[in-house]
C-alpha positions as CSV (number, residue, x, y, z in Angstrom):
1,M,0.0,0.0,0.0
2,K,1.5,3.3,-1.1
3,D,0.3,5.2,2.1
4,D,2.4,2.9,4.2
5,D,5.7,3.5,2.4
6,D,6.7,6.1,5.0
7,K,5.5,4.2,8.0
8,W,7.4,2.0,10.5
9,W,6.7,-1.6,11.4
10,F,7.9,-4.3,13.8
11,C,8.6,-7.5,12.0
12,L,7.7,-10.5,14.0
13,A,9.6,-12.9,11.7
14,H,12.9,-11.1,12.1
15,R,12.2,-9.4,15.4
16,R,13.3,-5.9,14.2
17,V,11.9,-2.6,13.1
18,E,11.3,-2.1,9.4
19,H,10.7,1.1,7.4
20,G,8.3,1.2,4.5
21,A,7.7,-1.9,2.4
22,G,9.1,-5.0,4.0
23,C,7.9,-8.4,5.1
24,P,4.3,-9.4,4.5
25,G,1.7,-7.8,6.7
26,K,0.9,-11.1,8.4
27,D,4.4,-10.9,9.9
28,R,4.3,-7.3,11.1
29,M,2.9,-5.1,13.8
30,G,2.0,-1.6,12.8
31,P,2.0,0.7,11.1
32,Y,3.6,3.3,13.5
33,D,4.6,6.9,12.8
34,S,8.1,6.6,14.2
35,E,10.9,4.1,14.6
36,E,10.7,4.5,18.3
37,A,7.0,3.6,18.4
38,A,7.6,0.5,16.2
39,A,10.4,-0.6,18.6
40,G,7.9,-0.4,21.4
41,A,5.3,-2.5,19.7
42,F,5.6,-5.4,22.2
43,E,5.3,-3.2,25.2
44,L,2.3,-1.4,23.8
45,A,0.6,-4.8,23.1
46,R,1.4,-5.9,26.6
47,Q,-0.1,-2.8,28.1
48,R,-3.3,-3.1,26.0
49,N,-3.6,-6.8,26.8
50,E,-3.3,-6.0,30.5
51,A,-5.9,-3.2,30.3
52,W,-8.3,-5.6,28.5
53,R,-7.7,-8.3,31.1
54,R,-8.5,-5.8,33.9
55,Q,-11.6,-4.7,32.0
56,D,-12.8,-8.3,31.6
57,D,-12.1,-9.0,35.3
58,D,-14.2,-5.9,36.3
59,G,-17.0,-7.2,34.1
60,D,-17.4,-10.5,35.9
């Protein structure tokens, strides 16, 4: 996708940050606006998962 050429991604297959076109989307997290944000992809996912877990626990 042309709009994503200037975005950053975290590649799950290679466990590294990629810029623009790279590995297939199924192997990437993103897109992110900066290299730093892409590098923090796992931490962001962890935080979101924890928030969802707390939300589910509060709903029971």
